[in-house]
KEROLO-704212 format. One record per residue: residue in three letters; x, y, z of N, C-alpha, C, O in turn. Coordinates in steps of 0.2 Angstrom, whole numbers, plus 5000, padded with zeros to 4 digits. Layout:
N
ALAXYZXYZXYZXYZ...
//
This chain:
206
MET479046464897479746454899480246464893480746494893LEU479946434887480346444881480346524879480846554876GLN479746554880479746624878480246664883480546714880LYS480246654889480746684893481446674891481946714891THR481646614889482346594887482446634880483046654880ASN481946634876482146674870482246754871482746784868LYS481846774876481946844878482646854881483046904880SER482846804885483546814888484046804883484546844884ARG483946764878484546754873484546824869485046844867SER483946844868483946914864484246964868484647004865PHE484146974874484447024878485247014878485647064878THR485446944879486146934879486446954872487046984872THR486146944867486346954860486447034859486947054857ILE485947074862485947144861486547174865486947214863THR486647144872487147164876487847154873488247194873ALA487947094870488547084867488647124861489247144860SER488147144857488247184851488447254854488847284851MET488147274859488247344862489047344864489347394863ARG489247294867489947294870490447294864490947334864ARG490247254859490747254853490747324850491247354848ARG490147364849490147424847490547474851490947514848PHE490447474857490847514862491547504861491947554861ALA491747444861492447424861492747454854493347474854TRP492347444849492647464842492647544842493147574840ARG492147584845492247654845492747674850493147724848ALA492847644856493447664860494047654857494547694857ALA494147594853494847584850494947644844495447664843LEU494347654841494447704835494647774838495047814836LEU494347794844494447854847495147864850495447914849SER495447804852496147804855496547814849497147854850VAL496447784843496847794837496847864835497347894833VAL496247894835496147964833496548014837496948054835LEU496448004844496848044849497548044848497948094848ALA497847974847498547964847498748004840499348034840TRP498447994835498648024828498648104829499048134826THR498048134832498048204832498648234837498848284835ALA498748194842499248214847499948214843500348264844GLN500048164839500748154835500748214830501248234829ALA500148224827500148274822500248354825500348394821GLY500148354831500248424834499548464834499548524836TRP499048424833498348454833498048464841497748514842ALA498248414845498048414852498448464856499048464855GLN498148504860498448554864498648524870498348534875ALA499248494870499548464876499948514881500048494886ARG500048574878500448624882500048684881499648704877PRO500148734886499848794886499948834880499548874877ALA500548834877500748874871501048824866501648824865PRO500648784862500948734858501348754852501648724848SER501148824850501448854844501848914846501648954850PRO502348924842502748994843502349054842502449104844ALA501749044838501349104836500949124842500649184842VAL500749074847500249094852500449144856500049194858PRO501049154859501249214863501049274860500849324863ALA501249284853501149344850500349364849500149414850ILE499949304848499249314848499049344855498649384855TYR499249314860499049334867499249404868498849444871GLU499849424866500049494867499549544863499349594865ARG499349524857498949564853498249574856497949624856VAL498049514858497349514862497349564868496949604869LEU497949554872497949594878498049664877497649704880ALA498349684872498349754870497649784868497549844870GLN497249744865496549764864496149774870495749814871ILE496249724874495849714881496049774885495549804888GLN496649794885496849854889496549914887496549964891LYS496349924881496049984878495349994881495050044880ILE495049934883494349944885494249974892494549954897PRO493850034892493750064898493450024904493049984902ILE493650034910493449994915492750034918492750094919PHE492349984921491750014924491849994932491849934933ASP492050034936492150024943491450024947491150074948HIS491249964949490549954952490549974959490049964962HIS491149984963491049994970491750034972492250004972ALA491650094975492250134977491950184983491350194983HIS492450204987492350254992492750314991493250324995PRO492750354985493150404984493050464989492450474991GLY493550494991493550554995494150574998494650534999PHE494150635001494750665005494750635012494150615014PHE495350625015495350595021494950625027494750595031ASP494850695026494450725031493650735030493350775033ASP493450695025492750705022492350645026492450585025PRO491950665031491550615035491050575031490750525033ASP490850595025490350565021490650515016490250485012VAL491350495017491650445012491250385013491150345008ASP491150365019490850295021490350305027490550345032ALA489850275027489350275032489550235038489350245044MET490050185037490350145043491050145043491350105039VAL491350195046492050205047492350145051492150125056VAL492750105048493050045050493550065056494050095054PRO493450035062493950045067494650015065494649965062PRO495250035067495850005065495949935067496249895063SER495649915072495649845074495249795070495349735070HIS494749825066494349785061494549785054494249765049LEU495149825052495349835045495449765042495749715045ALA495249755036495349695032496149705030496449755030SER496449645029497149635028497349685022497949715022ARG496949695017497149735011497149805012497449845008LEU496849825018496749895020497349915025497349975027ARG497749865027498249885032498849915029498949905023ASP499249945033499849975031500349925028500849945025THR500249865030500749815028500649785021501049745019ASN500049805018499949785012500349815006500349875005PRO500849775003501249804998500949834992501249874989GLU500249814991499949844985499849924986499849964982LEU499749944993499650014994500250054992500250104989ILE500850024994501450054992501550064985501850114982ALA501450004981501550004974501050054971501250094966ALA500450064973499950114971500250184972500150224968ALA500450194978500750264980501350284975501450344973ARG501750234974502350244970502150264963502450304959SER501650224960501450234953501050304952501150334948LEU500550314957500150374956500450444959500350494956PHE500850434964501150504967501850504967502150554970GLY502250454964502950464964503250454971503750474973TYR502950414975503150394982503850364982503950314979PRO504250394986504950374985505150314990505750294990TYR504750294994504850245000504550184998504150174994HIS504850135002504550065001504250035007504149975008ASP504050085012503550065017503150125019503150175016LEU502750115024502250165026502350185033501950195037ALA503050195035503250225041502850295042502750325037PRO502750315048502450375050502750435046502350475043ASP503350445046503650505043503650495035503550545032HIS503650435033503550425026502850445023502750475018GLU502350415027501650425026501550505026501050525023ALA501850535030501750615031501950645024501650695022TRP502450615021502650645014502150635009501950675005LEU501850575009501250555005500650605006500350625001ALA500550615012499950655014500050725011499550755009LYS500650755012500850815010500750825002500550874999ARG501050774999501050774991500350764989500150804984LYS499850724992499150724989498850784991498450804987ALA498950824996498650884998498850934993498450974991GLU499450934991499650984985499350974979499151024976LEU499250914977498950894971498150914971497950934966GLN497850894977497150914977497050984977496551004974LYS497551024980497451104980497551124972497151174970GLN497951094969498151114962497551094957497451134953GLN497351034958496851014953496151014954495751014950GLY495951024961495251024962494850964960495050914962ARG494350974957493850924955494250874950494050814950ALA494750894946495050854942495550804945495750764942TYR495650814952496050764955495850694955496250654953PHE495250684957494950614957494850594950494950534948SER494650634945494550614938495150594935495150554931GLY495750634937496350614934496550544936496950514932ILE496450524942496550454945496250404941496550354939LEU495550414939495250374935495550364928495550314925ASP495750424925496050424919496750384919496850344914ARG497150384924497750344925497550274925497950234923LEU497050254928496850184929496350154923496150104923ASN496250204918495750184913495050164915494750124912VAL494850204920494150194923493750244920493850304921GLU493250224916492750274913492250294918492150354918THR491950254922491450274927491550234933491750174933SER491450264939491550234945490950244950490650304950LEU490650194953490050204957490350224964490650184967ALA490150284966490450304973489950294978489450324979ASN490050244982489650224988489850264994490350244997ARG489450314995489550365000488950385004488350375002ALA489050415010488550435014488150495010487550495011ALA488550535007488250585003488650604997489250584997ALA488350634992488750654986489250704988489150744993ALA489850714984490250764986490350814980490350784974ASP490350874981490450924975491050924972491150944966TYR491650894975492250894972492350824967492850814964LEU491850784967491850724962491450744956490850764957ASP491650734951491350754944490750704943490950644943PRO490150724944489550674943489550634936489250584936ALA489850664931489950624925490350564925490250524921ARG490850564930491250514931491150464937491250404937PHE490850504942490750464949489950464950489650524951ARG489650414949488950404951488850384958489050334960TRP488450434961488350424968487850364970487350354966VAL488050314974487650264977487550264984488050264988PHE486950284986486850294993486750224997486650174995PHE486850235004486850175008486150165010485750205012VAL485950095010485250075012485250035019484750025021ASP485850035022485949995028485450025034485149985037SER485450085034485050115039484350105039483950105044PHE484150095032483450075031483250005034482649985035LEU483749965034483649895037483649895044483449845047PHE483949945047483949945055483750015057484050045060PRO483050025056482850095058482650105065482450155067PHE482650045069482350055076482850045081483450055080ASP482750025087483250015093483649955091483449905091ASN484349975090484749925088485249905094485749875093SER485049915100485549905106485649825107486149805108ALA485149785105485149715106485649685101486049645102LEU485649715095486049695090486849715091487249675090ALA486849775094487549805095487849765101488449765101ALA487449735105487749695111487949625109488249585113ARG487849605103487949535101488649515100488849465102ASN489049555097489749545096490149615094489849665094ALA490749605094491149665093491049705087491049765086ASP490949665081490849695075490149735075490249795073GLU489649705077489049745077489049795083488649855082GLY489449795088489549845093489849905090489749965092ALA490249895085490649955081490149985076490150045075TYR489749935072489449965066488749985068488450035065MET488349955073487649975074487550045076487150085074PRO488050075080487950145082488050195076487750245076LEU488450175071488550205065487950205061487750255057GLN487550155061486950145057486350195060486050225057ASP486350195067485950235071486050315069485650355068LYS486750335068486950395067486650415060486450475058MET486750365055486550375048485850395047485650405042
//
């Protein structure tokens, strides 16, 4: 009984000592934090110093010089059937691929001098004509020139087949493997839902 009491007292003494140590360290830490905050060392704001925005601008200028590696693209002319193995039906278009996406208009204005602020059919006809003129004038340099404008050094072209109008030094062909995953009768898969009903026949064709 005495031995157990001694152990209990010893444990109580250790626990009390640990509590005192923790309280002392916590108090010291709070003083240090308060002091550094007052001294301006703690970053309580995104830009605590007037020099920071200038640093950000210098770093950004260097980052913008780094050429981009585009790991997934489907480059090609609108009438090229090999641009994509799975042509997306209009009803399945992702929101960023629809005519209502303002990013498309901003890109058209930047790359082709598109004078409009929407993609109305008659305005889109202007864009198609302008692109056709540039494609005829520039040939293979057309798509490479777009990479230059975007500071893209190399682009991986995910296409059904390589295209002779894409410079292989800039566009590396990446072939589709989906058809290898579905090599047999896919009628049951095509019947499961609308998405697979649209895509599985395209895999069969591929």
